[in-house]
C-alpha positions, 0 to 999 in steps of 0.5 A: 113280354116274350123276347126273341133269342136275337133280342136277348142277345142284344140285351145281354150285350148291353147288360154286360157293362152295367153295374148292379143298381139294386141289391137284394139281401136276406131281408128279401123283397120289401116295399122299399126294394120294389119302390127302388126297382120300379124307379130304376126301371122307369129311368133305365129300362134295363137294369142289373140286380144282385141277389146276395142270397146263397141258397139257389132256390131262394134266389129263384123265388126272389127272382120270380117275386121281382118279376111279378111285382114289377111287371118286368121281363127276365132277360138273364140270370147268372149266379147271383145276378139278374138282368131285367127289362121293362120298356117304355113308350117314351124313354128318357134318352139321357137315362135309358140304358137301351138308347145309349 
């Protein structure tokens, strides 16, 4: 999914107040991490992820793996934080970060 600059700006504004719901450390992207990411994306649509890896290239590889495995769209990367989006046709208004 391609996002326009206006849509990215809106999503970054929403994501600014979010806390990271998943943290990826030196163990990398495991099946458990992918499962938790998919659950969080199903519930919230827009989530923030903290990648606690010091090497910049390793963080970029992890970000690519997360996007490929979950089918989400990368909205923004700042330092060790990723903001990703996977929209649903029928989101839950009580859980979705986009509808609040």
